[in-house]
mmCIF file of the N, C-alpha and C atoms, coordinates in Angstrom:
data_MODEL
# 
_entry.id   MODEL 
# 
loop_
_atom_site.group_PDB 
_atom_site.id 
_atom_site.type_symbol 
_atom_site.label_atom_id 
_atom_site.label_alt_id 
_atom_site.label_comp_id 
_atom_site.label_asym_id 
_atom_site.label_entity_id 
_atom_site.label_seq_id 
_atom_site.pdbx_PDB_ins_code 
_atom_site.Cartn_x 
_atom_site.Cartn_y 
_atom_site.Cartn_z 
_atom_site.occupancy 
_atom_site.B_iso_or_equiv 
_atom_site.pdbx_formal_charge 
_atom_site.auth_seq_id 
_atom_site.auth_comp_id 
_atom_site.auth_asym_id 
_atom_site.auth_atom_id 
_atom_site.pdbx_PDB_model_num 
ATOM 1   N N  . MET A 1 1  ? -67.253 -25.918 43.131 1.00 0.00 ? 1  MET A N  1 
ATOM 2   C CA . MET A 1 1  ? -66.726 -25.856 41.851 1.00 0.00 ? 1  MET A CA 1 
ATOM 3   C C  . MET A 1 1  ? -66.558 -24.429 41.487 1.00 0.00 ? 1  MET A C  1 
ATOM 4   N N  . GLU A 1 2  ? -65.402 -24.084 40.878 1.00 0.00 ? 2  GLU A N  1 
ATOM 5   C CA . GLU A 1 2  ? -65.026 -22.839 40.226 1.00 0.00 ? 2  GLU A CA 1 
ATOM 6   C C  . GLU A 1 2  ? -65.618 -22.732 38.979 1.00 0.00 ? 2  GLU A C  1 
ATOM 7   N N  . CYS A 1 3  ? -66.332 -21.503 38.587 1.00 0.00 ? 3  CYS A N  1 
ATOM 8   C CA . CYS A 1 3  ? -66.702 -21.196 37.352 1.00 0.00 ? 3  CYS A CA 1 
ATOM 9   C C  . CYS A 1 3  ? -65.456 -21.039 36.384 1.00 0.00 ? 3  CYS A C  1 
ATOM 10  N N  . PRO A 1 4  ? -65.515 -21.550 35.212 1.00 0.00 ? 4  PRO A N  1 
ATOM 11  C CA . PRO A 1 4  ? -64.373 -21.535 34.308 1.00 0.00 ? 4  PRO A CA 1 
ATOM 12  C C  . PRO A 1 4  ? -64.311 -20.147 33.601 1.00 0.00 ? 4  PRO A C  1 
ATOM 13  N N  . LYS A 1 5  ? -65.460 -19.222 33.681 1.00 0.00 ? 5  LYS A N  1 
ATOM 14  C CA . LYS A 1 5  ? -65.374 -17.776 33.111 1.00 0.00 ? 5  LYS A CA 1 
ATOM 15  C C  . LYS A 1 5  ? -65.049 -16.877 34.067 1.00 0.00 ? 5  LYS A C  1 
ATOM 16  N N  . CYS A 1 6  ? -65.672 -16.727 35.277 1.00 0.00 ? 6  CYS A N  1 
ATOM 17  C CA . CYS A 1 6  ? -65.462 -15.589 36.149 1.00 0.00 ? 6  CYS A CA 1 
ATOM 18  C C  . CYS A 1 6  ? -64.572 -16.009 37.358 1.00 0.00 ? 6  CYS A C  1 
ATOM 19  N N  . ARG A 1 7  ? -64.288 -17.357 37.368 1.00 0.00 ? 7  ARG A N  1 
ATOM 20  C CA . ARG A 1 7  ? -63.323 -17.926 38.547 1.00 0.00 ? 7  ARG A CA 1 
ATOM 21  C C  . ARG A 1 7  ? -63.998 -17.787 39.784 1.00 0.00 ? 7  ARG A C  1 
ATOM 22  N N  . ASN A 1 8  ? -65.325 -17.364 40.031 1.00 0.00 ? 8  ASN A N  1 
ATOM 23  C CA . ASN A 1 8  ? -65.959 -17.393 41.429 1.00 0.00 ? 8  ASN A CA 1 
ATOM 24  C C  . ASN A 1 8  ? -66.119 -18.827 41.935 1.00 0.00 ? 8  ASN A C  1 
ATOM 25  N N  . ASP A 1 9  ? -65.850 -19.041 43.178 1.00 0.00 ? 9  ASP A N  1 
ATOM 26  C CA . ASP A 1 9  ? -66.148 -20.215 43.759 1.00 0.00 ? 9  ASP A CA 1 
ATOM 27  C C  . ASP A 1 9  ? -67.465 -20.328 44.481 1.00 0.00 ? 9  ASP A C  1 
ATOM 28  N N  . VAL A 1 10 ? -68.618 -20.460 43.481 1.00 0.00 ? 10 VAL A N  1 
ATOM 29  C CA . VAL A 1 10 ? -69.896 -20.627 43.869 1.00 0.00 ? 10 VAL A CA 1 
ATOM 30  C C  . VAL A 1 10 ? -70.391 -21.696 43.404 1.00 0.00 ? 10 VAL A C  1 
ATOM 31  N N  . MET A 1 11 ? -71.605 -22.189 43.910 1.00 0.00 ? 11 MET A N  1 
ATOM 32  C CA . MET A 1 11 ? -72.208 -23.582 43.511 1.00 0.00 ? 11 MET A CA 1 
ATOM 33  C C  . MET A 1 11 ? -73.171 -23.240 42.305 1.00 0.00 ? 11 MET A C  1 
ATOM 34  N N  . PRO A 1 12 ? -72.885 -24.004 41.189 1.00 0.00 ? 12 PRO A N  1 
ATOM 35  C CA . PRO A 1 12 ? -73.635 -23.645 40.019 1.00 0.00 ? 12 PRO A CA 1 
ATOM 36  C C  . PRO A 1 12 ? -74.920 -24.285 40.108 1.00 0.00 ? 12 PRO A C  1 
ATOM 37  N N  . ASP A 1 13 ? -75.866 -23.572 39.506 1.00 0.00 ? 13 ASP A N  1 
ATOM 38  C CA . ASP A 1 13 ? -77.287 -24.102 39.530 1.00 0.00 ? 13 ASP A CA 1 
ATOM 39  C C  . ASP A 1 13 ? -77.652 -24.882 38.367 1.00 0.00 ? 13 ASP A C  1 
ATOM 40  N N  . PRO A 1 14 ? -78.284 -26.139 38.516 1.00 0.00 ? 14 PRO A N  1 
ATOM 41  C CA . PRO A 1 14 ? -78.528 -26.868 37.370 1.00 0.00 ? 14 PRO A CA 1 
ATOM 42  C C  . PRO A 1 14 ? -79.497 -26.211 36.338 1.00 0.00 ? 14 PRO A C  1 
ATOM 43  N N  . VAL A 1 15 ? -79.403 -26.366 35.141 1.00 0.00 ? 15 VAL A N  1 
ATOM 44  C CA . VAL A 1 15 ? -80.232 -25.816 34.108 1.00 0.00 ? 15 VAL A CA 1 
ATOM 45  C C  . VAL A 1 15 ? -81.432 -26.683 33.939 1.00 0.00 ? 15 VAL A C  1 
ATOM 46  N N  . GLY A 1 16 ? -82.618 -26.215 34.140 1.00 0.00 ? 16 GLY A N  1 
ATOM 47  C CA . GLY A 1 16 ? -83.856 -26.980 34.070 1.00 0.00 ? 16 GLY A CA 1 
ATOM 48  C C  . GLY A 1 16 ? -84.323 -27.324 32.579 1.00 0.00 ? 16 GLY A C  1 
ATOM 49  N N  . PHE A 1 17 ? -84.195 -26.251 31.792 1.00 0.00 ? 17 PHE A N  1 
ATOM 50  C CA . PHE A 1 17 ? -84.765 -26.363 30.344 1.00 0.00 ? 17 PHE A CA 1 
ATOM 51  C C  . PHE A 1 17 ? -84.022 -25.431 29.429 1.00 0.00 ? 17 PHE A C  1 
ATOM 52  N N  . THR A 1 18 ? -83.832 -25.997 28.283 1.00 0.00 ? 18 THR A N  1 
ATOM 53  C CA . THR A 1 18 ? -83.029 -25.485 27.149 1.00 0.00 ? 18 THR A CA 1 
ATOM 54  C C  . THR A 1 18 ? -83.657 -25.566 25.915 1.00 0.00 ? 18 THR A C  1 
ATOM 55  N N  . TRP A 1 19 ? -83.370 -24.677 24.922 1.00 0.00 ? 19 TRP A N  1 
ATOM 56  C CA . TRP A 1 19 ? -84.015 -24.851 23.590 1.00 0.00 ? 19 TRP A CA 1 
ATOM 57  C C  . TRP A 1 19 ? -83.560 -25.946 22.822 1.00 0.00 ? 19 TRP A C  1 
ATOM 58  N N  . TRP A 1 20 ? -82.318 -26.477 23.153 1.00 0.00 ? 20 TRP A N  1 
ATOM 59  C CA . TRP A 1 20 ? -81.842 -27.633 22.432 1.00 0.00 ? 20 TRP A CA 1 
ATOM 60  C C  . TRP A 1 20 ? -82.161 -28.966 22.981 1.00 0.00 ? 20 TRP A C  1 
ATOM 61  N N  . GLY A 1 21 ? -82.473 -29.080 24.206 1.00 0.00 ? 21 GLY A N  1 
ATOM 62  C CA . GLY A 1 21 ? -82.445 -30.310 24.971 1.00 0.00 ? 21 GLY A CA 1 
ATOM 63  C C  . GLY A 1 21 ? -83.772 -30.436 25.776 1.00 0.00 ? 21 GLY A C  1 
ATOM 64  N N  . GLY A 1 22 ? -84.615 -29.417 25.639 1.00 0.00 ? 22 GLY A N  1 
ATOM 65  C CA . GLY A 1 22 ? -85.790 -29.401 26.554 1.00 0.00 ? 22 GLY A CA 1 
ATOM 66  C C  . GLY A 1 22 ? -85.564 -29.716 27.989 1.00 0.00 ? 22 GLY A C  1 
ATOM 67  N N  . LEU A 1 23 ? -86.260 -30.688 28.664 1.00 0.00 ? 23 LEU A N  1 
ATOM 68  C CA . LEU A 1 23 ? -86.087 -30.806 30.082 1.00 0.00 ? 23 LEU A CA 1 
ATOM 69  C C  . LEU A 1 23 ? -85.175 -32.027 30.325 1.00 0.00 ? 23 LEU A C  1 
ATOM 70  N N  . ILE A 1 24 ? -84.838 -32.886 29.259 1.00 0.00 ? 24 ILE A N  1 
ATOM 71  C CA . ILE A 1 24 ? -84.049 -33.946 29.379 1.00 0.00 ? 24 ILE A CA 1 
ATOM 72  C C  . ILE A 1 24 ? -82.527 -33.874 28.943 1.00 0.00 ? 24 ILE A C  1 
ATOM 73  N N  . GLY A 1 25 ? -82.137 -33.090 27.955 1.00 0.00 ? 25 GLY A N  1 
ATOM 74  C CA . GLY A 1 25 ? -80.915 -32.799 27.483 1.00 0.00 ? 25 GLY A CA 1 
ATOM 75  C C  . GLY A 1 25 ? -79.921 -32.286 28.370 1.00 0.00 ? 25 GLY A C  1 
ATOM 76  N N  . SER A 1 26 ? -80.450 -31.335 29.149 1.00 0.00 ? 26 SER A N  1 
ATOM 77  C CA . SER A 1 26 ? -79.591 -30.583 30.100 1.00 0.00 ? 26 SER A CA 1 
ATOM 78  C C  . SER A 1 26 ? -79.111 -31.370 31.236 1.00 0.00 ? 26 SER A C  1 
ATOM 79  N N  . ARG A 1 27 ? -80.037 -32.371 31.595 1.00 0.00 ? 27 ARG A N  1 
ATOM 80  C CA . ARG A 1 27 ? -79.785 -33.285 32.672 1.00 0.00 ? 27 ARG A CA 1 
ATOM 81  C C  . ARG A 1 27 ? -78.984 -34.280 32.363 1.00 0.00 ? 27 ARG A C  1 
ATOM 82  N N  . LEU A 1 28 ? -78.986 -34.829 31.067 1.00 0.00 ? 28 LEU A N  1 
ATOM 83  C CA . LEU A 1 28 ? -78.081 -36.054 30.483 1.00 0.00 ? 28 LEU A CA 1 
ATOM 84  C C  . LEU A 1 28 ? -76.665 -35.436 30.506 1.00 0.00 ? 28 LEU A C  1 
ATOM 85  N N  . ILE A 1 29 ? -76.203 -34.261 30.236 1.00 0.00 ? 29 ILE A N  1 
ATOM 86  C CA . ILE A 1 29 ? -74.961 -33.724 30.066 1.00 0.00 ? 29 ILE A CA 1 
ATOM 87  C C  . ILE A 1 29 ? -74.492 -32.786 31.270 1.00 0.00 ? 29 ILE A C  1 
ATOM 88  N N  . SER A 1 30 ? -75.207 -32.840 32.337 1.00 0.00 ? 30 SER A N  1 
ATOM 89  C CA . SER A 1 30 ? -74.869 -32.104 33.468 1.00 0.00 ? 30 SER A CA 1 
ATOM 90  C C  . SER A 1 30 ? -74.665 -30.580 33.153 1.00 0.00 ? 30 SER A C  1 
ATOM 91  N N  . HIS A 1 31 ? -75.537 -30.062 32.417 1.00 0.00 ? 31 HIS A N  1 
ATOM 92  C CA . HIS A 1 31 ? -75.474 -28.555 32.069 1.00 0.00 ? 31 HIS A CA 1 
ATOM 93  C C  . HIS A 1 31 ? -75.894 -27.749 33.423 1.00 0.00 ? 31 HIS A C  1 
ATOM 94  N N  . VAL A 1 32 ? -75.044 -26.969 33.665 1.00 0.00 ? 32 VAL A N  1 
ATOM 95  C CA . VAL A 1 32 ? -75.262 -26.001 34.950 1.00 0.00 ? 32 VAL A CA 1 
ATOM 96  C C  . VAL A 1 32 ? -74.894 -24.567 34.464 1.00 0.00 ? 32 VAL A C  1 
ATOM 97  N N  . GLU A 1 33 ? -75.348 -23.627 35.406 1.00 0.00 ? 33 GLU A N  1 
ATOM 98  C CA . GLU A 1 33 ? -75.109 -22.197 35.100 1.00 0.00 ? 33 GLU A CA 1 
ATOM 99  C C  . GLU A 1 33 ? -74.533 -21.543 36.315 1.00 0.00 ? 33 GLU A C  1 
ATOM 100 N N  . CYS A 1 34 ? -73.690 -20.662 36.193 1.00 0.00 ? 34 CYS A N  1 
ATOM 101 C CA . CYS A 1 34 ? -72.942 -20.094 37.343 1.00 0.00 ? 34 CYS A CA 1 
ATOM 102 C C  . CYS A 1 34 ? -73.966 -18.734 37.667 1.00 0.00 ? 34 CYS A C  1 
ATOM 103 N N  . PRO A 1 35 ? -74.370 -18.581 38.943 1.00 0.00 ? 35 PRO A N  1 
ATOM 104 C CA . PRO A 1 35 ? -75.232 -17.759 39.417 1.00 0.00 ? 35 PRO A CA 1 
ATOM 105 C C  . PRO A 1 35 ? -74.540 -16.266 39.383 1.00 0.00 ? 35 PRO A C  1 
ATOM 106 N N  . ALA A 1 36 ? -73.200 -16.059 39.357 1.00 0.00 ? 36 ALA A N  1 
ATOM 107 C CA . ALA A 1 36 ? -72.602 -14.864 39.351 1.00 0.00 ? 36 ALA A CA 1 
ATOM 108 C C  . ALA A 1 36 ? -72.459 -14.172 37.947 1.00 0.00 ? 36 ALA A C  1 
ATOM 109 N N  . CYS A 1 37 ? -72.008 -15.067 36.919 1.00 0.00 ? 37 CYS A N  1 
ATOM 110 C CA . CYS A 1 37 ? -71.888 -14.465 35.619 1.00 0.00 ? 37 CYS A CA 1 
ATOM 111 C C  . CYS A 1 37 ? -72.755 -15.099 34.541 1.00 0.00 ? 37 CYS A C  1 
ATOM 112 N N  . HIS A 1 38 ? -73.492 -16.153 34.940 1.00 0.00 ? 38 HIS A N  1 
ATOM 113 C CA . HIS A 1 38 ? -74.503 -16.669 34.106 1.00 0.00 ? 38 HIS A CA 1 
ATOM 114 C C  . HIS A 1 38 ? -73.885 -17.734 33.017 1.00 0.00 ? 38 HIS A C  1 
ATOM 115 N N  . ALA A 1 39 ? -72.712 -17.935 33.093 1.00 0.00 ? 39 ALA A N  1 
ATOM 116 C CA . ALA A 1 39 ? -71.967 -18.727 32.207 1.00 0.00 ? 39 ALA A CA 1 
ATOM 117 C C  . ALA A 1 39 ? -72.622 -20.154 32.393 1.00 0.00 ? 39 ALA A C  1 
ATOM 118 N N  . ARG A 1 40 ? -72.615 -21.036 31.173 1.00 0.00 ? 40 ARG A N  1 
ATOM 119 C CA . ARG A 1 40 ? -73.099 -22.318 31.365 1.00 0.00 ? 40 ARG A CA 1 
ATOM 120 C C  . ARG A 1 40 ? -71.994 -23.245 30.852 1.00 0.00 ? 40 ARG A C  1 
ATOM 121 N N  . PHE A 1 41 ? -71.772 -24.347 31.626 1.00 0.00 ? 41 PHE A N  1 
ATOM 122 C CA . PHE A 1 41 ? -70.827 -25.381 31.390 1.00 0.00 ? 41 PHE A CA 1 
ATOM 123 C C  . PHE A 1 41 ? -71.081 -26.749 31.962 1.00 0.00 ? 41 PHE A C  1 
ATOM 124 N N  . ASN A 1 42 ? -70.282 -27.693 31.750 1.00 0.00 ? 42 ASN A N  1 
ATOM 125 C CA . ASN A 1 42 ? -70.512 -28.987 32.289 1.00 0.00 ? 42 ASN A CA 1 
ATOM 126 C C  . ASN A 1 42 ? -70.239 -29.052 33.746 1.00 0.00 ? 42 ASN A C  1 
ATOM 127 N N  . GLY A 1 43 ? -71.315 -29.457 34.718 1.00 0.00 ? 43 GLY A N  1 
ATOM 128 C CA . GLY A 1 43 ? -71.053 -29.446 36.075 1.00 0.00 ? 43 GLY A CA 1 
ATOM 129 C C  . GLY A 1 43 ? -70.142 -30.465 36.605 1.00 0.00 ? 43 GLY A C  1 
ATOM 130 N N  . LYS A 1 44 ? -69.974 -31.449 35.800 1.00 0.00 ? 44 LYS A N  1 
ATOM 131 C CA . LYS A 1 44 ? -68.929 -32.488 36.360 1.00 0.00 ? 44 LYS A CA 1 
ATOM 132 C C  . LYS A 1 44 ? -67.469 -32.056 35.914 1.00 0.00 ? 44 LYS A C  1 
ATOM 133 N N  . THR A 1 45 ? -67.288 -31.569 34.866 1.00 0.00 ? 45 THR A N  1 
ATOM 134 C CA . THR A 1 45 ? -65.821 -31.496 34.429 1.00 0.00 ? 45 THR A CA 1 
ATOM 135 C C  . THR A 1 45 ? -65.535 -29.897 34.327 1.00 0.00 ? 45 THR A C  1 
ATOM 136 N N  . GLY A 1 46 ? -66.508 -28.960 34.301 1.00 0.00 ? 46 GLY A N  1 
ATOM 137 C CA . GLY A 1 46 ? -66.134 -27.628 34.249 1.00 0.00 ? 46 GLY A CA 1 
ATOM 138 C C  . GLY A 1 46 ? -65.861 -27.178 32.813 1.00 0.00 ? 46 GLY A C  1 
ATOM 139 N N  . LYS A 1 47 ? -65.893 -27.952 31.857 1.00 0.00 ? 47 LYS A N  1 
ATOM 140 C CA . LYS A 1 47 ? -65.592 -27.678 30.452 1.00 0.00 ? 47 LYS A CA 1 
ATOM 141 C C  . LYS A 1 47 ? -66.949 -27.188 29.648 1.00 0.00 ? 47 LYS A C  1 
ATOM 142 N N  . ASP A 1 48 ? -66.584 -26.697 28.670 1.00 0.00 ? 48 ASP A N  1 
ATOM 143 C CA . ASP A 1 48 ? -67.716 -26.077 27.735 1.00 0.00 ? 48 ASP A CA 1 
ATOM 144 C C  . ASP A 1 48 ? -68.504 -27.466 27.242 1.00 0.00 ? 48 ASP A C  1 
ATOM 145 N N  . ASN A 1 49 ? -69.971 -27.241 27.202 1.00 0.00 ? 49 ASN A N  1 
ATOM 146 C CA . ASN A 1 49 ? -70.705 -28.218 26.684 1.00 0.00 ? 49 ASN A CA 1 
ATOM 147 C C  . ASN A 1 49 ? -71.174 -28.206 25.231 1.00 0.00 ? 49 ASN A C  1 
ATOM 148 N N  . THR A 1 50 ? -70.557 -27.462 24.518 1.00 0.00 ? 50 THR A N  1 
ATOM 149 C CA . THR A 1 50 ? -70.839 -27.226 22.997 1.00 0.00 ? 50 THR A CA 1 
ATOM 150 C C  . THR A 1 50 ? -70.653 -28.449 22.220 1.00 0.00 ? 50 THR A C  1 
ATOM 151 N N  . PRO A 1 51 ? -69.605 -29.365 22.538 1.00 0.00 ? 51 PRO A N  1 
ATOM 152 C CA . PRO A 1 51 ? -69.439 -30.589 21.624 1.00 0.00 ? 51 PRO A CA 1 
ATOM 153 C C  . PRO A 1 51 ? -70.550 -31.574 22.120 1.00 0.00 ? 51 PRO A C  1 
ATOM 154 N N  . ALA A 1 52 ? -70.851 -31.640 23.381 1.00 0.00 ? 52 ALA A N  1 
ATOM 155 C CA . ALA A 1 52 ? -71.798 -32.514 23.821 1.00 0.00 ? 52 ALA A CA 1 
ATOM 156 C C  . ALA A 1 52 ? -73.097 -32.088 23.282 1.00 0.00 ? 52 ALA A C  1 
ATOM 157 N N  . ILE A 1 53 ? -73.494 -30.903 23.294 1.00 0.00 ? 53 ILE A N  1 
ATOM 158 C CA . ILE A 1 53 ? -74.853 -30.380 22.953 1.00 0.00 ? 53 ILE A CA 1 
ATOM 159 C C  . ILE A 1 53 ? -74.898 -30.721 21.321 1.00 0.00 ? 53 ILE A C  1 
ATOM 160 N N  . ALA A 1 54 ? -73.972 -30.459 20.672 1.00 0.00 ? 54 ALA A N  1 
ATOM 161 C CA . ALA A 1 54 ? -74.005 -30.864 19.123 1.00 0.00 ? 54 ALA A CA 1 
ATOM 162 C C  . ALA A 1 54 ? -74.221 -32.305 18.923 1.00 0.00 ? 54 ALA A C  1 
ATOM 163 N N  . ILE A 1 55 ? -73.452 -33.241 19.648 1.00 0.00 ? 55 ILE A N  1 
ATOM 164 C CA . ILE A 1 55 ? -73.629 -34.604 19.574 1.00 0.00 ? 55 ILE A CA 1 
ATOM 165 C C  . ILE A 1 55 ? -75.135 -35.002 19.991 1.00 0.00 ? 55 ILE A C  1 
ATOM 166 N N  . TYR A 1 56 ? -75.747 -34.414 20.979 1.00 0.00 ? 56 TYR A N  1 
ATOM 167 C CA . TYR A 1 56 ? -76.954 -34.643 21.549 1.00 0.00 ? 56 TYR A CA 1 
ATOM 168 C C  . TYR A 1 56 ? -77.957 -34.406 20.424 1.00 0.00 ? 56 TYR A C  1 
ATOM 169 N N  . MET A 1 57 ? -77.784 -33.167 19.802 1.00 0.00 ? 57 MET A N  1 
ATOM 170 C CA . MET A 1 57 ? -78.776 -32.743 18.698 1.00 0.00 ? 57 MET A CA 1 
ATOM 171 C C  . MET A 1 57 ? -78.774 -33.609 17.616 1.00 0.00 ? 57 MET A C  1 
ATOM 172 N N  . VAL A 1 58 ? -77.536 -34.064 17.240 1.00 0.00 ? 58 VAL A N  1 
ATOM 173 C CA . VAL A 1 58 ? -77.486 -34.948 15.920 1.00 0.00 ? 58 VAL A CA 1 
ATOM 174 C C  . VAL A 1 58 ? -78.064 -36.245 16.178 1.00 0.00 ? 58 VAL A C  1 
ATOM 175 N N  . VAL A 1 59 ? -77.817 -36.900 17.295 1.00 0.00 ? 59 VAL A N  1 
ATOM 176 C CA . VAL A 1 59 ? -78.432 -38.056 17.735 1.00 0.00 ? 59 VAL A CA 1 
ATOM 177 C C  . VAL A 1 59 ? -80.094 -37.930 17.706 1.00 0.00 ? 59 VAL A C  1 
ATOM 178 N N  . VAL A 1 60 ? -80.546 -36.918 18.526 1.00 0.00 ? 60 VAL A N  1 
ATOM 179 C CA . VAL A 1 60 ? -81.940 -36.699 18.508 1.00 0.00 ? 60 VAL A CA 1 
ATOM 180 C C  . VAL A 1 60 ? -82.536 -36.571 17.163 1.00 0.00 ? 60 VAL A C  1 
ATOM 181 N N  . GLY A 1 61 ? -81.855 -35.833 16.273 1.00 0.00 ? 61 GLY A N  1 
ATOM 182 C CA . GLY A 1 61 ? -82.398 -35.662 14.910 1.00 0.00 ? 61 GLY A CA 1 
ATOM 183 C C  . GLY A 1 61 ? -82.465 -36.759 14.157 1.00 0.00 ? 61 GLY A C  1 
ATOM 184 N N  . LEU A 1 62 ? -81.368 -37.564 14.264 1.00 0.00 ? 62 LEU A N  1 
ATOM 185 C CA . LEU A 1 62 ? -81.389 -39.000 13.446 1.00 0.00 ? 62 LEU A CA 1 
ATOM 186 C C  . LEU A 1 62 ? -82.422 -39.930 14.055 1.00 0.00 ? 62 LEU A C  1 
ATOM 187 N N  . LEU A 1 63 ? -82.618 -39.915 15.394 1.00 0.00 ? 63 LEU A N  1 
ATOM 188 C CA . LEU A 1 63 ? -83.741 -40.818 15.878 1.00 0.00 ? 63 LEU A CA 1 
ATOM 189 C C  . LEU A 1 63 ? -85.099 -40.330 15.474 1.00 0.00 ? 63 LEU A C  1 
ATOM 190 N N  . SER A 1 64 ? -85.205 -38.945 15.477 1.00 0.00 ? 64 SER A N  1 
ATOM 191 C CA . SER A 1 64 ? -86.383 -38.399 14.901 1.00 0.00 ? 64 SER A CA 1 
ATOM 192 C C  . SER A 1 64 ? -86.633 -38.712 13.503 1.00 0.00 ? 64 SER A C  1 
ATOM 193 N N  . PHE A 1 65 ? -85.755 -38.398 12.615 1.00 0.00 ? 65 PHE A N  1 
ATOM 194 C CA . PHE A 1 65 ? -85.718 -38.802 11.201 1.00 0.00 ? 65 PHE A CA 1 
ATOM 195 C C  . PHE A 1 65 ? -86.189 -40.305 10.930 1.00 0.00 ? 65 PHE A C  1 
ATOM 196 N N  . GLY A 1 66 ? -85.503 -41.136 11.808 1.00 0.00 ? 66 GLY A N  1 
ATOM 197 C CA . GLY A 1 66 ? -85.801 -42.479 11.616 1.00 0.00 ? 66 GLY A CA 1 
ATOM 198 C C  . GLY A 1 66 ? -87.159 -42.982 11.967 1.00 0.00 ? 66 GLY A C  1 
ATOM 199 N N  . LEU A 1 67 ? -87.661 -42.387 13.106 1.00 0.00 ? 67 LEU A N  1 
ATOM 200 C CA . LEU A 1 67 ? -88.893 -42.597 13.518 1.00 0.00 ? 67 LEU A CA 1 
ATOM 201 C C  . LEU A 1 67 ? -89.982 -42.104 12.475 1.00 0.00 ? 67 LEU A C  1 
ATOM 202 N N  . LEU A 1 68 ? -89.813 -40.873 11.840 1.00 0.00 ? 68 LEU A N  1 
ATOM 203 C CA . LEU A 1 68 ? -90.575 -40.380 11.037 1.00 0.00 ? 68 LEU A CA 1 
ATOM 204 C C  . LEU A 1 68 ? -90.719 -41.131 9.683  1.00 0.00 ? 68 LEU A C  1 
ATOM 205 N N  . PHE A 1 69 ? -89.314 -41.631 9.234  1.00 0.00 ? 69 PHE A N  1 
ATOM 206 C CA . PHE A 1 69 ? -89.260 -42.460 8.082  1.00 0.00 ? 69 PHE A CA 1 
ATOM 207 C C  . PHE A 1 69 ? -90.037 -43.718 8.265  1.00 0.00 ? 69 PHE A C  1 
ATOM 208 N N  . ALA A 1 70 ? -89.923 -44.426 9.490  1.00 0.00 ? 70 ALA A N  1 
ATOM 209 C CA . ALA A 1 70 ? -90.688 -45.658 9.797  1.00 0.00 ? 70 ALA A CA 1 
ATOM 210 C C  . ALA A 1 70 ? -92.178 -45.491 9.745  1.00 0.00 ? 70 ALA A C  1 
ATOM 211 N N  . ILE A 1 71 ? -92.682 -44.295 10.289 1.00 0.00 ? 71 ILE A N  1 
ATOM 212 C CA . ILE A 1 71 ? -94.064 -44.100 10.199 1.00 0.00 ? 71 ILE A CA 1 
ATOM 213 C C  . ILE A 1 71 ? -94.564 -43.828 8.829  1.00 0.00 ? 71 ILE A C  1 
ATOM 214 N N  . MET A 1 72 ? -93.839 -43.179 8.055  1.00 0.00 ? 72 MET A N  1 
ATOM 215 C CA . MET A 1 72 ? -94.157 -42.854 6.650  1.00 0.00 ? 72 MET A CA 1 
ATOM 216 C C  . MET A 1 72 ? -94.231 -44.211 5.881  1.00 0.00 ? 72 MET A C  1 
ATOM 217 N N  . ARG A 1 73 ? -93.419 -45.104 6.259  1.00 0.00 ? 73 ARG A N  1 
ATOM 218 C CA . ARG A 1 73 ? -93.477 -46.271 5.265  1.00 0.00 ? 73 ARG A CA 1 
ATOM 219 C C  . ARG A 1 73 ? -94.547 -47.253 5.680  1.00 0.00 ? 73 ARG A C  1 
ATOM 220 N N  . SER A 1 74 ? -94.966 -47.134 6.732  1.00 0.00 ? 74 SER A N  1 
ATOM 221 C CA . SER A 1 74 ? -96.167 -48.038 7.324  1.00 0.00 ? 74 SER A CA 1 
ATOM 222 C C  . SER A 1 74 ? -97.468 -47.722 6.783  1.00 0.00 ? 74 SER A C  1 
# 
């Protein structure tokens, strides 16, 4: 796969941990990093993962809020 930033044809490394997704989020959206320029992008499409990260964070936030609300009501 070609890196969308530096155009190097190198195999990107999977990102193991991120501040926004912990150990799970980066795997769910195929977040990878170019070993040459350290750009991070979607390993399947080669596109930027910012919209997917935003959606992931909103969903996790809503689920967390709902869980907290349910616990507080009981």
